[in-house]
C-alpha positions in Angstrom: -13.4 88.3 26.3 -11.5 91.2 24.0 -11.1 88.5 21.6 -14.4 87.6 21.2 -16.0 91.0 21.8 -13.6 91.9 18.6 -15.1 89.0 16.7 -18.8 89.7 17.5 -18.1 93.2 16.3 -16.4 92.5 12.9 -19.0 89.6 12.1 -21.9 92.1 12.9 -20.2 95.0 10.9 -19.9 92.7 7.7 -23.4 91.6 8.2 -24.6 95.6 8.3 -22.2 96.3 5.2 -24.4 93.2 3.0 -27.6 94.0 4.3 -29.1 96.3 1.2 -30.0 100.0 2.1 -33.5 101.3 1.1 -33.1 104.4 -1.4 -35.9 106.6 -2.1 -37.2 105.5 -5.4 -38.5 108.8 -6.2 -37.2 112.5 -5.6 -38.7 114.1 -2.6 -41.2 117.3 -3.4 -39.8 121.0 -2.5 -43.7 121.5 -1.6 -44.3 121.2 1.7 -48.2 120.6 2.4 -49.3 124.2 1.2 -52.7 123.1 1.8 -51.8 123.7 5.6 -50.1 127.3 5.9 -52.3 130.0 6.9 -53.4 132.6 4.3 -52.0 136.0 4.8 -54.6 138.7 4.4 -52.2 141.7 5.4 -51.9 144.1 2.8 -48.8 146.8 3.1 -49.9 150.4 3.3 -48.0 152.2 0.4 -47.9 156.1 0.4 -48.0 157.0 -3.1 -45.7 160.1 -2.6 -43.2 157.9 -0.9 -43.0 155.4 -3.6 -42.4 158.3 -6.2 -39.8 159.9 -3.9 -38.0 156.7 -4.1 -38.1 155.8 -7.7 -36.7 159.4 -8.0 -33.8 158.7 -6.1 -33.0 155.5 -7.5 -33.1 157.0 -11.0 -30.1 159.3 -9.7 -28.2 156.5 -7.9 -25.0 154.7 -9.8 -24.7 151.0 -9.6 -21.8 151.5 -6.9 -24.5 153.1 -5.1 -27.3 150.7 -5.4 -24.7 147.9 -4.7 -23.5 149.9 -1.7 -26.8 150.1 0.0 -26.9 146.2 0.1 -23.8 146.1 2.5 -23.4 146.1 6.2 -20.2 146.3 7.8 -19.3 146.0 11.3 -18.0 149.0 13.3 -15.0 146.8 14.2 -13.9 146.9 10.5 -14.5 150.4 9.1 -14.2 154.1 10.3 -16.7 156.8 9.5 -14.0 158.6 6.9 -14.5 155.2 4.5 -18.3 156.4 4.2 -17.3 159.4 2.3 -15.8 157.4 -0.4 -17.8 154.0 -0.1 -21.6 154.8 0.8 -22.8 151.7 2.2 -26.3 151.0 3.3 -25.9 150.1 7.1 -23.4 149.2 10.0 -23.9 147.5 13.1 -21.9 146.7 16.3 -21.4 142.8 16.1 -20.0 141.0 19.3 -17.6 143.0 21.6 -17.4 145.8 18.8 -17.3 149.0 20.3 -16.6 152.4 19.3 -12.8 152.4 18.7 -12.5 149.0 20.0 -13.9 149.5 23.3 -16.8 147.9 24.0 -17.1 149.3 27.4 -17.1 152.7 26.1 -19.8 155.1 27.9 -23.0 156.1 25.7 -21.5 159.5 24.9 -18.7 157.9 22.5 -21.0 155.5 21.0 -23.6 158.7 20.2 -20.5 160.6 18.9 -19.5 157.6 16.3 -23.2 157.3 15.5 -23.0 161.1 14.6 -19.7 160.8 13.0 -20.9 157.8 10.4 -23.9 159.8 9.6 -22.0 163.0 9.0 -19.6 161.0 6.8 -22.5 159.5 4.9 -24.2 162.5 3.9 -21.0 164.1 2.6 -21.6 164.1 -1.2 -20.3 166.8 -3.9 -21.3 165.0 -6.9 -24.7 165.8 -7.5 -26.0 161.9 -6.8 -28.4 161.6 -3.6 -27.4 161.4 -0.1 -28.9 158.6 1.8 -27.9 158.2 5.5 -26.2 155.3 6.7 -28.2 153.5 9.3 -27.0 151.6 12.6 -28.2 148.3 13.6 -27.3 146.6 16.9 -28.6 143.3 18.9 -30.3 145.3 21.6 -32.5 142.1 22.1 -33.4 142.3 25.8 -32.4 145.8 26.3 -29.8 147.6 24.9 -26.9 145.4 26.6 -24.1 146.6 24.6 -24.2 150.2 26.6 -22.7 150.3 29.6 -25.4 151.3 32.3 -28.2 150.7 30.3 -31.7 148.6 31.6 -30.6 144.6 31.1 -34.0 142.6 30.9 -34.0 138.9 31.7 -33.5 136.9 28.5 -36.4 135.5 26.1 -36.4 132.5 28.2 -37.2 134.3 31.3 -39.6 136.8 29.4 -41.5 133.9 28.1 -42.6 132.4 31.2 -44.0 136.2 32.3 -46.9 135.4 29.9 -47.6 139.1 29.8 -47.7 140.8 26.4 -48.1 144.3 27.9 -45.2 144.2 29.9 -43.4 143.3 26.5 -44.5 146.3 25.1 -42.8 148.5 27.7 -39.8 146.7 27.9 -39.7 147.0 23.8 -40.0 150.8 24.3 -37.3 151.1 27.2 -35.0 149.2 24.9 -35.8 151.6 22.0 -35.4 154.8 24.0 -31.9 153.5 25.3 -30.6 152.3 21.8 -32.2 155.8 20.4 -30.2 157.6 22.9 -27.2 156.0 21.9 -27.6 157.2 18.4 -28.4 153.9 16.6 -31.6 153.4 14.3 -32.3 149.6 14.4 -32.4 146.6 16.6 -31.9 143.0 15.6 -35.1 142.2 17.6 -37.4 140.3 18.6 -35.9 136.8 18.3 -39.0 134.6 17.3 -37.2 131.6 17.2 -39.4 128.4 18.6 -36.9 126.1 20.6 -37.5 122.1 19.8 -34.2 120.8 21.4 -32.9 122.0 24.4 -29.7 120.9 23.6 -29.5 123.8 20.9 -27.1 126.3 22.2 -29.4 129.2 21.8 -32.5 128.1 23.6 -32.6 130.9 25.7 -33.4 133.6 22.9 -36.5 131.9 22.5 -39.6 132.8 24.6 -41.1 129.4 24.2 -41.1 125.8 23.0 -45.0 126.8 22.6 -45.4 128.9 19.2 -48.5 130.6 20.3 -46.6 132.4 23.0 -44.0 134.2 20.2 -47.3 135.0 18.2 -48.7 136.7 21.0 -45.2 138.6 22.0 -44.2 139.6 18.6 -46.5 142.2 17.6 -46.7 143.6 21.1 -42.7 143.9 21.3 -42.6 145.4 17.9 -45.0 148.0 18.6 -43.2 148.5 21.9 -39.8 149.5 19.8 -41.5 151.3 16.9 -44.4 152.6 18.4 -48.0 152.1 17.1 -48.5 152.7 13.1 -50.7 155.3 12.2 -49.9 157.2 15.5 -47.3 160.1 16.4 -45.1 157.7 18.5 -44.5 155.5 15.6 -40.9 155.8 14.7 -41.0 159.1 16.9 -37.0 160.0 18.4 -37.9 157.8 21.5 -38.4 154.6 18.8 -36.2 152.8 16.5 -36.9 150.0 13.8 -37.4 146.3 15.1 -36.4 143.1 12.9 -38.2 140.1 13.7 -35.4 137.0 13.3 -33.6 134.9 12.3 -35.3 133.0 9.8 -38.6 130.7 9.4 -37.9 127.5 11.3 -35.5 129.3 13.8 -34.6 126.9 17.0 -35.8 123.7 15.5 -32.3 122.5 13.8 -32.2 119.6 16.6 -29.9 120.8 18.9 -27.2 122.6 16.7 -26.9 125.9 15.6 -27.7 125.9 12.2 -29.2 123.1 9.8 -32.4 121.6 8.5 -35.5 122.3 10.5 -38.6 120.0 10.5 -41.4 121.5 10.4 -44.3 118.9 10.9 
């Protein structure tokens, strides 16, 4: 039986090899149905005084300063004293990174390190502008990096709640406990639309139904940052939000990275 099976398999492979493979005769177009994309009506709010201040700062910055603003370094690879030489734009605490290698450090140590980084970034004696470093973290469902912080269900559970007002409150609580640790910026909310349960980050998605993400996005951002145009916007108990990861996140066919097919 084994010999017969092997002979059949070899014959099948030879037949397959002899079968011509269809090759596209024309290159694929990089344009993906632009006629079905929604029209964006949002217009950025530009403050002329702020724009003038930015222009003035840029004129005083060196090339090294400008490049530094584009760089983000993990706190596991940098000390506050480094910022006295290298004027970097931002730092982050990646997975298992904590103050001086201790990811279980209490909140007071996180705050002390944040102050040290800030002070070093503002130390300048060459006449060029001092730009404060900002610290980003993955506070996706609470500031889960800090011992004792409130830990909310992950996004797959929050999506099942179908409650945008609750999401706004969760965003605010997360901002309070992130700001209390001296951190300015959270890499949240995650707006991935999971399309395949084999994807290893399915739990980071609120739903496979994009209307849930659309309903939640503004509420979470408003909870984290505060409402634009009010006194609560980026107040001391708020931090900067970031929608992530990228257009099509969650649709890579069960793999962490790859091409997304958008119908």
